[in-house]
C-alpha positions as CSV (number, residue, x, y, z in Angstrom):
1,M,168.5,54.8,142.0
2,A,168.2,56.9,145.1
3,R,164.5,57.1,144.6
4,R,164.2,53.3,144.5
5,N,166.1,52.9,147.7
6,F,164.0,55.6,149.4
7,S,160.8,53.8,148.3
8,S,162.2,50.5,149.6
9,I,163.1,52.0,153.0
10,V,159.6,53.6,153.3
11,S,157.9,50.3,152.4
12,F,160.1,48.5,155.0
13,F,159.4,51.1,157.7
14,L,155.6,50.8,157.0
15,L,155.8,47.0,157.2
16,L,157.8,47.2,160.4
17,V,155.2,49.6,162.0
18,A,152.3,47.4,160.9
19,F,154.0,44.3,162.3
20,T,154.8,46.0,165.6
21,Y,151.2,47.3,165.9
22,T,149.9,43.8,165.2
23,Q,152.1,42.3,167.8
24,A,151.3,44.9,170.4
25,S,147.6,44.7,169.8
26,E,147.3,40.9,170.0
27,N,147.0,40.9,173.7
28,V,144.5,43.7,173.9
29,P,140.9,42.4,174.2
30,Y,138.6,43.6,171.4
31,T,136.0,46.0,172.6
32,R,133.3,47.4,170.4
33,E,133.1,51.1,171.0
34,K,130.3,51.7,168.6
35,K,126.8,50.4,169.4
36,I,124.9,49.3,166.3
37,D,121.1,49.0,166.6
38,V,118.6,47.5,164.2
39,V,115.5,49.8,163.9
40,V,112.2,49.4,162.2
41,E,110.0,52.3,161.2
42,T,106.5,52.6,159.8
43,T,103.4,54.8,160.0
44,V,99.9,53.6,160.9
45,Y,96.9,55.3,159.3
46,C,93.1,55.3,159.4
47,Q,92.1,54.6,155.8
48,T,88.9,56.3,154.5
49,C,85.8,54.2,153.7
50,E,86.2,55.3,150.1
51,H,89.5,53.5,149.8
52,S,88.7,50.6,152.2
53,G,89.6,47.3,150.5
54,T,92.4,48.9,148.5
55,W,96.0,49.9,149.2
56,S,95.2,53.5,148.7
57,L,96.0,55.9,151.6
58,I,94.5,59.0,149.9
59,G,92.8,61.0,152.6
60,A,94.0,58.6,155.4
61,K,94.9,60.1,158.7
62,P,97.7,59.0,161.0
63,I,96.7,57.1,164.2
64,P,98.5,58.1,167.4
65,S,99.1,55.4,170.0
66,A,98.3,52.5,167.7
67,K,99.9,49.2,168.7
68,V,102.1,47.4,166.2
69,S,104.0,44.1,166.6
70,I,107.3,43.2,165.2
71,T,108.1,39.5,164.8
72,C,111.3,38.0,163.6
73,K,111.8,34.2,163.0
74,S,115.0,32.3,162.7
75,H,115.9,30.5,159.6
76,K,114.5,27.4,161.3
77,G,111.1,29.1,161.6
78,H,111.2,29.7,165.4
79,V,110.2,33.1,166.8
80,S,113.5,34.8,167.8
81,F,112.1,38.3,168.5
82,Y,108.6,39.6,169.3
83,K,107.7,42.9,170.8
84,V,104.7,45.3,170.7
85,F,105.4,48.9,170.1
86,E,103.2,52.1,170.1
87,T,103.2,54.8,167.5
88,D,103.8,58.4,168.5
89,K,101.4,61.3,168.2
90,N,101.9,61.4,164.4
91,G,101.2,57.7,163.9
92,Y,104.9,57.1,163.3
93,L,106.8,54.2,164.8
94,Y,110.6,54.2,165.4
95,A,111.3,50.8,167.0
96,P,114.8,49.8,168.1
97,L,114.9,46.0,168.2
98,E,116.8,45.7,171.5
99,G,117.7,42.1,172.0
100,F,117.5,41.1,168.3
101,K,120.3,38.7,167.4
102,M,121.3,37.1,164.1
103,Q,122.5,33.5,164.5
104,H,122.6,32.8,160.8
105,I,122.8,34.9,157.6
106,L,119.2,34.0,156.9
107,D,118.2,35.6,160.3
108,H,118.8,39.0,158.7
109,P,115.9,41.4,159.4
110,L,115.1,41.7,155.7
111,H,114.5,37.9,155.6
112,S,113.2,37.2,159.1
113,C,111.1,40.2,160.4
114,F,107.7,41.5,159.6
115,V,105.3,44.1,161.1
116,K,101.6,43.8,161.9
117,P,99.1,46.4,163.0
118,L,97.5,45.1,166.2
119,W,95.2,47.7,167.8
120,S,93.8,51.1,167.1
121,P,92.7,53.4,169.9
122,L,90.2,55.1,167.6
123,E,86.8,53.5,168.0
124,S,85.9,55.0,164.6
125,C,88.8,53.1,163.0
126,V,89.3,49.6,164.4
127,L,89.3,47.1,161.5
128,L,92.5,45.9,160.1
129,S,93.4,46.6,156.5
130,N,95.7,44.6,154.3
131,V,97.6,47.7,153.1
132,N,101.2,46.5,152.6
133,Y,100.2,43.0,153.6
134,G,99.5,44.1,157.1
135,L,97.2,41.2,157.8
136,N,99.9,38.6,157.4
137,G,102.9,40.9,158.2
138,S,104.4,43.6,156.2
139,P,108.0,42.7,155.1
140,L,110.9,45.0,155.7
141,R,112.9,46.8,153.1
142,Y,116.2,48.7,153.3
143,E,116.0,52.3,152.1
144,S,119.7,53.3,152.8
145,K,118.7,55.1,156.0
146,R,121.2,55.2,158.9
147,L,121.8,57.4,161.9
148,H,125.4,58.0,162.9
149,G,126.9,59.2,166.1
150,S,130.4,59.0,167.6
151,K,129.4,55.8,169.6
152,Y,126.1,54.9,168.0
153,E,124.8,53.7,164.7
154,A,121.3,52.7,163.7
155,V,120.5,50.7,160.6
156,I,116.8,51.6,159.8
157,Y,114.5,49.2,158.0
158,A,111.1,50.3,156.8
159,A,107.8,48.5,156.6
160,G,105.3,50.1,154.3
161,P,102.6,52.2,155.9
162,L,100.0,50.1,157.7
163,A,96.3,50.9,158.1
164,F,93.0,50.3,159.9
165,H,89.6,51.3,158.5
166,P,86.2,52.3,159.9
167,P,83.9,49.4,160.8
168,D,80.8,51.2,159.3
169,C,82.0,51.4,155.7
170,S,79.2,50.5,153.3
171,K,80.0,48.2,150.4
172,T,79.3,50.9,147.8
173,H,82.7,50.8,146.1
174,Y,84.4,47.9,144.4
């Protein structure tokens, strides 16, 4: 019997504390302390002539300073985000989508954003390839990648690797 009373007293006390906290925090304006960024990553390669016209990246080399666009469209088809980014010295792109906003659930990056290769600084590798649908825009995928900090979190979406190929590839392979 004493155990039951003690349990009731503890439950009542917890309820009282929760109620008091709710009352006290009603007038406090909500501030988000943690910044959450949407980030897109990909790598841009120079595909070999041997594999030009395929999705194979065997023997491909990363392209530093390649230009890549990220476009997001609203659920109504309007462009809601567009920015051109540059790959690093390893051909890797880590692109925070600063200014990206979701107005509707269908505006989620997995539904609305795509990545396209735009320009290669390598004169020997300037033609666009359709690796991972790069010509029309590579869709994003979520691979459970996140970066966490005390006041920062990044949700990282990946586009598959993108590629250019040399302009002087002969049509000896099919």
